[in-house]
C-alpha positions in Angstrom: -64.7 19.2 -6.1 -64.0 21.5 -3.2 -60.9 23.6 -3.0 -59.6 26.8 -1.4 -57.1 29.3 -2.6 -55.1 32.2 -1.3 -52.0 34.2 -2.2 -49.7 32.2 0.0 -50.6 28.7 1.1 -48.8 25.8 2.8 -51.6 23.5 3.9 -52.0 21.4 6.9 -55.0 19.1 6.7 -56.7 17.9 9.9 -59.7 15.6 10.4 -62.5 15.9 13.0 -65.2 13.4 12.3 -66.5 14.0 8.8 -65.0 17.5 8.7 -61.8 18.3 6.9 -60.1 21.3 8.5 -57.5 22.9 6.2 -55.2 25.3 7.9 -52.8 27.5 5.9 -49.5 28.7 7.4 -50.8 32.3 6.8 -53.5 31.6 9.4 -56.5 31.1 7.1 -58.7 28.1 7.9 -61.3 26.3 5.8 -63.8 23.7 7.0 -64.9 21.2 4.3 -67.5 18.5 4.6 -66.4 15.6 2.6 -68.0 12.2 2.0 -66.2 10.8 -1.0 -65.9 14.2 -2.6 -62.7 15.3 -4.3 -60.8 17.7 -2.2 -57.9 19.7 -3.7 -55.5 21.9 -1.7 -52.9 24.3 -3.2 -49.3 24.5 -2.2 -48.1 28.0 -2.9 -44.6 29.4 -2.3 -44.1 33.0 -1.2 -40.9 33.4 -3.1 -41.2 31.0 -6.1 -44.6 31.2 -7.8 -43.3 28.9 -10.5 -43.0 26.1 -8.0 -46.7 26.2 -7.0 -48.8 23.1 -7.4 -52.1 21.6 -6.2 -52.7 18.2 -4.5 -55.8 16.0 -4.5 -56.4 14.3 -1.2 -56.4 10.6 -1.5 -59.7 8.8 -0.8 -58.0 6.1 1.2 -54.6 5.4 2.7 -53.2 1.9 3.1 -50.0 0.6 4.6 -47.5 0.1 1.9 -46.4 -3.3 0.7 -42.7 -4.0 1.4 -41.9 -6.4 -1.5 -42.1 -5.6 -5.2 -41.1 -7.2 -8.4 -38.2 -6.2 -10.6 -38.3 -2.9 -12.4 -36.2 -1.8 -15.5 -35.3 1.6 -14.1 -35.2 3.0 -10.6 -33.9 6.4 -9.3 -33.0 6.3 -5.6 -32.3 9.5 -3.6 -32.1 10.2 0.2 -31.8 12.8 2.9 -33.4 15.7 1.1 -34.6 17.1 4.5 -36.8 19.8 3.1 -34.4 21.0 0.4 -37.3 21.3 -2.1 -35.3 23.1 -4.8 -32.6 20.4 -4.8 -35.1 17.7 -5.2 -37.1 19.5 -7.8 -33.9 20.2 -9.9 -32.9 16.6 -9.6 -36.3 15.3 -10.8 -36.3 17.8 -13.7 -32.8 17.2 -14.9 -33.3 13.4 -14.9 -36.8 13.6 -16.6 -38.8 12.2 -13.7 -41.1 15.2 -13.8 -41.7 18.2 -16.0 -41.8 21.8 -14.9 -45.5 21.4 -14.0 -44.8 18.4 -11.8 -46.3 15.9 -14.3 -44.8 12.5 -14.0 -42.8 11.7 -17.2 -40.9 8.7 -15.8 -43.3 6.3 -17.3 -43.4 2.8 -15.7 -40.1 3.5 -13.9 -39.9 3.9 -10.1 -38.6 6.5 -7.6 -37.3 5.5 -4.2 -36.9 8.0 -1.4 -34.5 6.4 1.2 -35.6 8.5 4.2 -35.1 11.8 5.9 -37.8 13.9 4.6 -37.8 16.2 7.6 -35.6 18.8 9.4 -33.1 21.4 8.5 -34.5 22.6 5.2 -37.1 25.4 4.8 -39.6 23.5 2.6 -40.3 20.2 4.5 -44.1 20.3 4.2 -44.0 21.3 0.6 -41.7 18.4 -0.1 -44.0 16.0 1.7 -47.0 17.2 -0.4 -45.0 16.9 -3.6 -44.1 13.2 -2.8 -47.8 12.6 -1.9 -48.8 14.1 -5.3 -46.2 12.2 -7.3 -47.4 8.9 -5.8 -50.7 9.4 -7.5 -49.4 10.5 -10.9 -46.7 7.8 -11.0 -49.2 5.1 -10.2 -51.6 6.4 -12.9 -48.7 6.1 -15.4 -47.8 2.6 -14.3 -44.8 3.7 -12.3 -44.4 4.0 -8.5 -43.0 6.2 -5.8 -41.6 4.5 -2.7 -41.3 6.7 0.4 -39.2 4.9 3.1 -38.8 6.5 6.5 -35.5 7.6 8.0 -34.4 8.5 11.5 -35.4 12.2 11.2 -38.9 11.2 10.1 -39.3 8.9 13.1 -37.9 11.6 15.3 -40.5 14.1 14.2 -43.4 11.6 14.5 -42.2 10.6 18.0 -41.7 14.0 19.5 -37.9 14.6 19.0 -37.7 18.1 17.4 -34.1 19.0 18.1 -33.3 19.5 14.3 -36.6 21.1 13.3 -36.3 24.3 11.2 -37.7 27.1 13.4 -39.9 28.1 10.5 -42.2 25.1 11.4 -42.5 26.0 15.1 -43.7 29.4 13.9 -46.1 28.0 11.3 -47.7 25.9 14.0 -48.2 29.0 16.2 -49.8 30.8 13.3 -52.6 28.2 13.1 -52.9 28.0 16.9 -51.3 24.5 17.1 -48.2 23.0 18.5 -45.6 21.6 16.1 -46.4 18.1 17.3 -49.9 18.5 16.0 -48.9 19.2 12.4 -48.2 15.5 11.6 -50.3 13.8 14.2 -52.5 10.8 13.5 -55.5 13.1 12.9 -53.8 14.8 9.9 -53.6 13.8 6.3 -49.8 13.9 6.2 -49.6 12.2 9.5 -51.7 9.3 8.4 -49.8 9.1 5.1 -46.4 9.0 6.9 -47.6 6.2 9.3 -48.5 4.1 6.2 -44.8 4.0 5.1 -42.2 1.3 5.7 -38.6 1.5 7.1 -37.3 -1.2 4.7 -38.4 -2.5 1.3 -37.3 -4.9 -1.4 -37.7 -4.2 -5.1 -36.6 -7.1 -7.3 -33.2 -8.2 -5.9 -32.4 -4.9 -4.2 -33.0 -3.9 -0.6 -33.8 -0.2 0.2 -33.7 1.4 3.6 -32.4 4.5 5.3 -29.4 3.4 7.3 -28.5 -0.3 7.1 -29.1 -3.8 8.6 -26.9 -4.5 11.6 -25.8 -7.9 12.9 -28.3 -7.8 15.8 -31.1 -7.3 13.2 -29.7 -10.2 11.1 -29.7 -12.4 14.2 -33.5 -11.9 14.6 -34.1 -13.7 11.2 -37.2 -11.6 10.7 -38.6 -11.1 7.2 -39.4 -7.6 5.8 -43.1 -7.7 6.7 -42.3 -8.7 10.3 -39.9 -5.8 10.7 -42.3 -3.2 9.2 -45.4 -4.5 11.0 -43.6 -4.6 14.3 -42.2 -1.1 14.0 -45.2 0.8 12.6 -47.2 1.2 15.8 -44.2 2.7 17.5 -43.3 5.4 14.9 -45.0 8.2 16.9 -44.1 7.0 20.4 -41.6 8.6 22.8 -38.4 6.6 22.5 -37.6 7.2 26.2 -40.8 5.4 27.2 -40.5 2.4 25.0 -40.0 -1.1 26.5 -36.5 -2.5 26.0 -37.7 -5.0 23.4 -38.9 -2.2 21.2 -36.2 0.4 22.1 -33.6 -1.9 20.4 -35.2 -1.0 17.1 -34.9 2.7 17.7 -31.3 2.7 18.8 -28.0 2.7 17.1 -28.5 -0.7 15.5 -32.0 0.0 14.0 -32.6 0.0 10.2 -32.9 3.8 10.3 -29.9 4.7 12.6 -27.2 2.1 11.9 -23.9 3.5 10.4 -21.8 0.3 10.3 -21.4 0.2 6.5 -19.4 3.4 6.5 -18.2 4.0 10.1 -16.5 2.1 12.9 -17.2 -0.4 14.2 -17.4 -1.4 10.5 -19.6 -4.2 9.3 -17.8 -7.3 8.1 -18.3 -8.9 4.6 -19.7 -11.9 6.4 -22.4 -9.6 8.0 -23.3 -8.1 4.7 -23.5 -11.5 3.1 -25.8 -12.6 5.9 -28.1 -9.7 5.1 -28.1 -10.4 1.4 -29.0 -14.1 2.1 -31.6 -13.3 4.7 -33.6 -11.1 2.4 -32.8 -12.8 -0.9 -31.2 -9.7 -2.5 -27.9 -9.0 -4.3 -27.6 -5.3 -3.4 -28.5 -2.9 -0.6 -29.1 0.9 -1.1 -28.9 3.2 1.9 -28.6 6.9 2.9 -28.2 8.3 6.4 -24.4 8.4 6.5 -22.8 11.1 4.4 -20.5 9.9 1.6 -18.4 12.0 -0.8 -20.2 10.6 -3.9 -22.9 8.1 -4.6 -20.8 4.9 -4.8 -20.5 1.2 -4.2 -19.0 -0.4 -1.1 -18.3 -4.0 0.0 -17.5 -5.1 -3.5 -20.5 -3.1 -4.9 -23.1 -4.9 -2.8 -23.8 -1.7 -0.7 -24.6 1.6 -2.3 -24.4 4.8 -0.2 -26.5 7.6 -1.5 -26.4 10.4 1.2 -24.2 13.1 -0.3 -25.4 15.9 2.0 -28.1 17.6 -0.1 -28.4 20.2 2.6 -24.9 21.4 2.0 -25.4 21.7 -1.7 -24.0 18.4 -3.0 -26.7 16.9 -5.2 -26.4 13.3 -6.5 -28.7 10.3 -6.7 -28.5 6.6 -7.8 -29.9 5.4 -11.1 -30.3 1.7 -11.7 -31.0 0.9 -15.3 -31.1 -2.6 -16.8 -29.1 -3.9 -13.9 -26.4 -1.3 -14.3 -25.6 1.4 -11.6 -25.0 5.1 -12.3 -24.3 8.2 -10.3 -26.5 11.1 -11.5 -26.6 14.8 -10.6 -28.9 17.8 -10.8 -27.5 18.7 -14.2 -28.5 15.4 -15.8 -24.9 14.0 -15.8 -24.7 10.2 -15.6 -21.6 8.3 -14.5 -21.2 4.5 -14.3 -20.3 3.1 -10.9 
């Protein structure tokens, strides 16, 4: 095993041939030769030593499947946007992890419905934690699903209007530009590009924003949507052909707001989506709601409660029943 350590460390892992280049936000750099060796990097917080953890780099990264069988218990949360403490508290309170980030959720599953990036001060740390939890969950028979949202696509594609200035400065400290931190030659960049924008688990559809009528009209299955979009994640939206731009505009699966805002989706539209994908429920974030709750006769569940402003809730699906949970461990039937 090769590893590096320092007093303060937020790692960015780059590849150059067989060389792994590990930059830390403090400016320190390590060059590691790796051919199948285990490589571990630390994530250390300047102001919260009790939050520190280490991450083993995965030997391989694969594009995620987009359809999964039924699961007894699922916790779904969205729009964390780098609010590491909020996410950590939610996972602790609801016994997904322990204080040392060990997965204690067993064979249950965690779904992140997009917006990992922007606004918050611990985006990279949050990404590394999800990366770490994927491995420990799978080892226990569980799973972590990371679905991309509009802010994630924006960061990959060069739209940095909401980026916390901290990250612009971190890039400068390691003599890089911000766009380099999650490029295709980085570990986190490769990992993000392996993710989907829409997934189905059992009879529930999960995505960031929603399925618009124009997307319904295409009659594409989940694999077709994810496969078509993945090569465009990191492209400049303004330079896309019209056929692709449609999927990155207001009616895309990661921008659409019609479940909650005018022009409001119709029940017929929602029914068409349920039929098209063979599901009974749809879980989305993106558009802020007062509480995690059910809409359209409890076929749509909105789970973006504005974590950035201190409102912390998530959705728990347990034995087919739906609950609103919070960062204190409270559980309320929906």
